C-alpha positions, -999 to +999 in steps of 0.1 A: +527+645+593+518+674+615+497+667+645+469+690+635+466+679+598+436+659+587+439+626+567+413+625+539+403+596+517+395+602+480+360+616+474+354+591+446+359+554+455+354+521+435+331+499+455+337+462+464+304+445+472+305+419+500+276+399+514+291+373+539+314+395+560+316+430+575+349+450+576+353+474+605+379+502+606+412+490+621+406+453+614+419+431+586+398+407+565+405+382+537+377+379+512+371+360+480+362+378+448+345+358+419+315+380+407+319+399+374+319+435+387+343+427+416+366+408+393+367+438+369+375+460+399+405+439+408+418+437+372+413+473+363+420+491+395+442+471+418+463+451+394+469+479+369+471+508+394+505+523+402+498+548+429+488+545+466+454+560+458+446+531+434+448+506+463+421+524+483+387+510+477+353+511+494+339+480+509+301+479+510+287+452+534+254+433+532+252+438+494+255+410+468+271+416+435+249+403+407+262+371+389+258+388+355+269+422+341+235+427+326+217+426+360+211+459+378+229+467+411+208+461+442+204+489+468+237+497+484+242+497+522+243+533+533+275+531+554+308+514+541+344+511+551+373+526+532+400+499+529+435+495+518+442+465+495+473+448+510+475+417+489+459+401+458+461+364+450+446+348+419+436+312+412+418+292+385+406+263+407+378+254+410+369+285+390+387+318+383+387+340+414+408+364+435+415+365+472+419+400+486+435+410+519+421+444+530+426+466+560+398+489+572+407+527+574+375+546+582+338+549+577+322+567+548+287+575+535+276+569+499+263+602+485+258+593+449+264+563+426+284+577+397+286+546+375+277+509+376+299+494+348+324+479+345+325+482+383+306+506+406+321+540+415+304+563+440+309+597+455+315+593+492+317+614+524+343+605+551+327+600+585+357+591+608+388+612+614+419+593+606+442+616+625+430+601+657+450+569+649+482+589+645+476+618+668+489+612+702+464+613+731+430+625+739+422+637+773+403+614+795+378+642+803+367+642+766+361+604+766+341+604+798+330+576+820+317+555+791+352+552+776+366+542+811+339+516+815+346+501+781+384+501+788+379+483+821+358+455+804+383+452+776+412+447+801+392+422+821+385+402+790+421+400+779+435+392+813+412+362+815+431+347+787+465+330+786+491+358+785+518+334+773+501+333+739+517+359+717+484+371+702+470+377+737+501+396+748+500+418+717+463+426+722+471+437+758+497+461+745+473+475+719+448+483+746+473+507+761+488+521+729+459+526+706+434+555+710+403+544+728+381+557+700+395+529+678+390+501+703+353+494+698+358+486+661+389+464+668+375+444+697+342+439+679+361+423+650+379+400+674+353+387+698+325+364+688+298+385+671+273+380+643+272+399+610+241+418+621+259+430+653+289+441+632+265+460+609+251+478+639+285+488+651+294+500+615+263+521+613+270+537+647+287+569+635+287+587+669+314+575+692+292+575+723+267+552+705+295+529+695+307+525+731+272+518+743+266+491+717+301+474+722+300+471+760+272+445+761+291+424+736+322+425+759+301+416+790+286+387+771+320+374+761+334+377+797+304+358+811+310+330+786+347+328+796+337+326+833+313+298+826+340+279+806+365+283+834+340+272+860+336+239+841+374+233+841+383+238+877+408+210+877+426+223+847+461+237+852+470+273+842+495+262+816+468+243+798+446+274+792+440+281+756+426+311+737+390+303+732+374+337+727+398+352+702+390+344+666+416+350+639+412+384+623+420+371+588+390+351+576+374+348+542+340+350+558+325+352+593+320+315+588+312+295+617+316+296+653+315+258+651+352+257+643+361+271+677+335+248+693+352+218+675+385+230+689+370+230+724+356+195+719+390+182+706+407+198+736+382+180+759+391+147+741+428+153+746+421+159+783+401+126+785+428+108+766+454+120+791+433+108+819+429+074+803+467+072+799+473+080+835+447+055+848+458+027+824+479-002+836+506+001+809+542-004+817+564+023+831+583+027+799+551+029+778+536+054+803+566+076+800+564+076+762+527+083+762+530+113+785+557+127+763+535+123+733+505+139+749+525+170+758+535+173+721+499+168+711+488+197+732+512+221+716+504+208+681+479+226+658+451+203+646+459+211+610+492+193+612+493+158+597+512+146+627+484+155+650+462+127+638+490+102+637+500+110+673+464+108+685+458+075+668+490+062+684+479+073+719+445+058+714+460+025+704+483+025+735+453+031+757+432+003+741+460-024+744+454-050+771+486-044+791+475-062+822+440-074+814+436-111+811+410-139+814+410-165+841+419-200+828+395-229+834+418-255+849+395-284+855+411-313+837+381-336+837+359-309+822+386-301+796+389-337+786+351-339+780+351-307+759+380-320+738+365-354+733+331-339+723+347-315+697+372-339+681+375-376+677+410-393+679+439-368+681+451-383+713+485-368+712+471-333+709+446-338+737+473-352+759+495-321+754+467-297+762+458-316+794+495-315+804+495-278+800+464-275+822+479-297+849+511-276+851+491-244+852+473-257+883+507-261+900+523-229+887+503-198+880+529-178+860+536-205+835+546-191+801+525-200+771+539-229+751+547-225+714+530-255+696+531-264+659+506-288+645+520-304+614+497-326+592+479-329+559+449-306+551+415-314+565+426-332+597+413-305+620+444-285+629+427-251+628+395-263+645+414-280+673+431-246+681+396-231+685+386-260+708+418-254+729+407-218+734+372-230+744+387-255+768+409-230+785+382-203+786+404-179+766+398-156+737+407-170+702+423-151+673+434-165+640+462-150+619+465-163+583+501-162+573+498-179+539+514-158+513+526-131+537+559-116+523+563-084+543+579-084+578+559-053+586+528-076+588+544-091+619+564-062+633+543-033+621+555-001+603+575+027+618+554+058+625+575+079+602+558+062+572+525+075+557+497+051+566+517+032+592+500+007+614+509-019+640+516-056+630+491-084+631+502-095+666+495-062+682+463-057+662+451-091+673+457-082+710+437-050+705+409-070+689+406-097+716+412-072+745+432-095+767+469-103+770+465-141+772+445-153+742+451-183+720+468-171+688+465-195+658+493-188+633+477-206+603+498-219+574+532-209+589+549-231+563+537-209+535+554-177+544+571-160+515+601-137+513+604-105+493+622-072+492+602-060+522+620-086+544+614-121+557+584-125+579+596-159+591+626-141+606+603-116+623+584-145+639+616-156+657+611-130+684+574-137+686+577-174+691+608-175+713+597-180+750+629-164+761+623-132+741+587-126+736+582-111+771+596-079+756+583-080+720+588-046+703+565-036+675+579-010+652+547+011+655+546+010+693+583+013+698+579+000+733+581-035+747+549-056+750+547-088+770+536-118+749+547-145+773+511-153+784+499-158+749+494-194+738+507-196+703+496-224+680+511-227+645+498-250+618+517-264+588+513-291+562+551-298+562+582-288+581+604-288+550+596-252+541+599-238+577+633-222+584+653-243+608+657-214+633+619-209+634+612-247+637+636-249+666+615-225+686+583-245+683+572-278+698+562-299+668+532-322+672+524-344+642+487-347+633+485-376+608+456-385+587+426-405+599+420-442+595+388-454+578+373-463+611+381-428+625+366-412+594+334-432+599+331-421+635+339-385+626+313-385+598+285-398+621+294-378+651+302-344+635+299-342+597+265-357+591+247-337+619+264-305+606+252-311+571+217-320+582+215-287+601+229-267+571+204-282+547+173-281+570+169-318+573+162-341+602+174-377+610+138-387+604+141-377+567+175-392+558+195-422+569+231-428+560+243-463+572+280-468+581+284-491+552+274-463+529+298-440+546+326-465+542+317-467+505+321-429+502+354-430+519+369-458+498+354-451+464+347-414+463+374-399+485+410-409+491+425-383+514+441-380+548+415-355+561+377-353+559+371-322+537+362-342+506+341-365+527+323-335+541+316-322+506+302-355+494+279-357+524+267-322+515+260-333+480+239-362+493+220-339+516+212-315+488+198-343+467+176-355+496+165-319+502+152-317+466+132-349+471+118-338+504+108-304+490+091-319+460+073-344+483+060-316+505+048-297+475+028-326+461+012-336+494-021-322+502-013-321+539+024-318+545+024-334+579+056-349+591+037-377+609+021-388+577+055-389+560+066-417+582+037-440+574+055-456+545+030-474+521+000-455+535+012-423+518-011-431+488-042-427+509-034-390+515-035-380+478-063-355+474-093-361+452-088-328+435-054-338+422-050-339+384-058-373+369-025-376+351-006-374+384-020-409+392-011-431+363+015-456+355+041-433+371+019-425+401+046-439+425+070-413+412+046-384+419+040-394+454+061-382+483+091-405+490+090-428+520+107-414+551+134-418+561+152-419+527+179-446+529+211-439+511+226-471+497+251-478+470+226-473+442+217-439+456+254-431+459+259-438+422+228-417+412+239-387+434+277-388+432+282-405+399+304-435+392+331-443+418+362-422+414+386-448+427+387-484+419+406-513+435+431-516+407+461-529+426+458-565+416+451-556+380+482-535+377+505-563+391+496-589+366+530-588+348+566-586+359+583-553+364+557-536+386+559-529+423+540-508+448+558-482+469+546-458+496+552-421+495+546-392+518+532-358+506+520-327+524+485-339+517+491-373+534+504-407+524+499-421+489+506-454+472+530-452+442+534-477+414+568-482+399+570-498+364+600-510+345+606-524+311+637-535+291+646-534+255+676-538+232+700-509+234+733-495+246+729-500+283+711-467+291+688-461+321+658-439+314+638-423+342+604-406+337+577-393+360+591-359+369+616-372+395+638-352+418+675-357+421+673-379+452+649-403+435+672-405+404+701-414+426+680-441+443+673-456+408+710-456+400+718-472+434+692-499+427+706-509+393+741-509+406+733-532+435+714-556+412+742-557+387+767-565+414+744-592+428+730-606+396+748-639+399+737-645+434+700-640+424+704-656+389+693-624+372+700-622+335+691-599+306+673-609+274+705-625+260+712-645+292+741-624+304+746-615+340+755-580+329+721-566+331+729-536+309+747-554+282+730-544+250+699-536+271+682-503+279+660-500+310+631-476+313+618-469+348+585-450+350+566-435+379+530-429+369+512-396+376+538-378+356+523-344+363+532-347+400+567-339+411+583-368+431+614-368+452+629-385+483+648-416+492+618-438+502+614-454+468+648-473+470+635-507+480+605-504+456+629-498+426+650-527+436+619-550+438+606-537+405+638-544+387+643-578+403+608-587+391+617-575+356+649-595+353+637-626+371+603-627+353+584-632+385+554-613+397+554-592+429+527-601+454+497-580+447+489-572+483+524-560+492+536-523+495+570-512+507+591-482+516+627-477+527+660-461+516+688-483+503+726-482+504+751-495+479+759-524+503+722-535+503+712-521+537+677-507+543+676-474+561+647-458+580+625-432+564+598-408+578+560-405+575+554-441+584+520-436+599+507-416+568+522-443+545+506-472+564+472-454+564+475-449+526+482-486+521+453-495+544+430-472+523+441-489+491+432-524+505+468-537+508+475-563+535+513-566+538+538-538+542+576-540+542+592-514+564+628-508+575+637-525+608+646-492+625+611-479+618+595-505+642+591-478+668+568-458+645+543-486+644+532-477+680+515-445+666+492-465+644+458-474+658+453-509+670+425-518+646+447-509+616+476-529+629+454-559+633+443-558+597+478-554+583+509-576+586+543-559+587+576-572+575+606-554+591+637-557+569+672-546+576+687-556+542+675-561+506+676-599+509+647-598+534+628-573+512+630-596+481+621-627+501+590-609+515+579-594+481+577-626+461+557-657+468+580-685+480+609-660+486+637-650+463+663-677+457+699-668+467+728-689+454+752-679+481+748-691+517+733-669+543+764-671+565+786-659+536+762-631+529+762-620+565+800-620+566+801-598+535+778-573+551 
C-alpha cells in the first residue's frame, strides 16, 4: 500500500450492541453474544460471509440489545468502533450463545440508522485515519509537547514493571514502534480504568483532547504502583509481578477484584514463605519446602497443582516438628491420679510409674510401645486417657477397627487426586505437639484388602528403632515419632500379625473380680450415672448387696459395661419416681422429701379428693432416699437373667464343667456325653474346631486304653468302650464356635463319669490339655478362667501343675474363696473330680513307671 493512500471502512456497517464493555481502536476484546439481534448478526453476516468486508462490523458501546425482536432499539451511542471479527466460537451451554474475538480499527460516527431487523445496519462516517498505523513516522513538531509528556509517562509506567515478563517487554517495544497517535487508546485499554473513562476516551475525537484525558489516568496508575512498591521494600526484584497490566482479552470489564485477589494471594505466599523459614522443621524438610515455594511462585493460580502445593506447604508449617509438652514426672502425684481414675489394674499402673521413674533419670527416653490386651469393658481405652493426664501430655485416639487401607496409616502420594496424610500425621497436626499419647484402638481388628495391609504399615510406626524417621507418603520427608507414647488396645493377640506383636510390649488386662466390680460401681459408675440423670445421693441408695445381686444375676461379663447399663436403667426408674413426686407435691422442697412419714402432712387442701383415697399412699411422693433392694431390682430389671444352675445340671453321670477363654473374658463350659447302641462311632456337636475334635479323640483313646485299670465298661459289660456302642459328645451353646486344647481334661472326666456311672462333684471346674500318655499340659488364660468359675459360684478348680505360677496374678480374696488342685496327670484329675477319688486297679508305683 502506498504511503499516501487512505484506508477507508465501508460506509454501511452492521452494528453489534454491547453494554458491559468498551472497545477502543487498537485493542482486542472478547465479548459474549446471546441477544436476538446480535445472534442474527453473527449467523447472517459473520458465519455466512466470504469476503473480508463481511468481517468488519461496528461495535456500539453503552447500548443494550433488547431481549426480544419485537422491542424497539434504544438510542444508540453516537460514537462507535469499527472492528474486525477475528474469531467466532459457539456453545449451547447454559444457553445458545456465541463468543466473539474482535480487534478495534478506528472510530466512526453514526449518521443514520438504515434498518433495525433482523439486525441493525447504519450509515457511518469514519473519524480516524487508518493510514497512521501503517504510515511510517510523524514529525515530533506536529505532535507537540503534549505527545512528549504522554510518552514520558508511558515509558515510566512500563519501566516500573518487571521487564522479565514477556508481556511487559512487548509493551515496551510497542511504545517505540507504534505511532504515538495510537498509544492513548492502547494504553487506556490496558491500565485499570472504568467503562465511563473509556467512553470519554472513545468520544474524544480530537487527538489533543485524547492526550489530555489519558495523561491523568497514567499518572494515577504510576502513583498506585509507587505506593505498592513502598509497602514491599523488603521484596526482592525477582519477585516483582505485573500488577497494573490487565489482560486485553476479556469478556467484560469485569472486576478489578480479580487482580486484588491475586495481590492478596501473593501476600499469602510471602507470609507462607516467612513461616517456612522461621519454622523449626528439619533440614531435609526445609529444603523440600523452599523448593516447593519457588515452584508455587511461578505457578498460575488456575492450575490444579497450585492448591495442592499450597495445602502441602501449609501442612508442613503446621506440623509440630520440635514443639513438645513438658512431662509431669512426680511419681507420687501420678500414683494418686491413677488410683483416683481406676481401681485395680496394678500391672498397668506399675508400668506407667516405671516409665516416669526412668524419664526422671534420662530426658531423651524413647516412648514405649505398649499393648493392652483384655476383654471389652475393662477400661483399656480410658486408662490410656488417664496415662496422658498423668504425664501432662496431649491425648489422641485413632480407631483402627475395620481399617483395610494402608494409606490410612501412611497417607496417599500427592500425585493422587484428593490425597491427604495418614492418621498418624493428621493426629500430630491436631494435637500440635510431637510427644502426645497416641491410643491405637482395636489393633487386633485390622483388615486386609487390595489397598494393602495396614498392619504391615504399622510396623514402622511401632518400631522404636525405625519410627524416628517415619516417612508419610504425603509428606515424603522423615518425621520423628520417637517421643510419641503409643498405646495399642486389643481383645486378643491371636489376630495380630506376629511381626507387629513382636514390636509391642504386651500387658494383659484381665477381667475384674466381683469385689473389684463392687468397688468400681460405688467409686465410679454410680456417681457417674447419678450425675447423668440429675439425681443426688439423698434421693437414691444402692447398697453393696444390691450391686452384688446385679453382678451375679443380671450381668456375667469380664468388664463393667453391662453393669453400667443396668445402673443407668435403675437411675432412670428412680428419676421417674422423683419427677412424679415433685409434680404431686405442693411445695417441692428437698428438705421435706427427707421427712419420711411426715410427707402426708404437706398435701395441699386444694388437692382433688380422689387423690387421697384407698391408694393415697401411691399418690404421695416416695420417701427419700429410695432404697434399691432385690424386689426393686426385679421390678426394674425384670427377672434374673442368670441362675445358679451348676448343681442342677450335674445331677446325672456324663456331665462335667470346663473352663474356656474367649476374647470377651473367661466362661464356664458344660460338656455332656451319652451312649447308645451302635457301631462304635463318636459324634461331636456344638460347632467345635479341629483342635477340640482332636482332644475328644485323644480322650476316648486314652480311656479305651485304660478301661481295665479304671474298671470302665460299656452297656454290655465289655472293656472295649466302643464295642457296639456309639458315643455322643455335646458342648452346649451350639451357636458359639469353640476351639482350643483346654477342654481335654473336661472331656476325659465327662466320659469317665458316663462309663463309670458316677457323678462329678457339682462344685468342680477344670481346664488343661491332655496327651495320649495321660499327661496334663499347661494352658493360657488362667486368670480369666478362674474369675469365670468364681462368678459362677464354683469352689474347686483343677489346673495343670505347670500353671501354678499363674495363680499369683489372681487377687488374694478370690484365692481364699477357692481351692485349687494342681494335676500333672489324668489320674490326679479323676481323683479330684469325683467324691472319694477314682479307683485304680494298678498300683501307683507301676503307674509311675509306665509314665
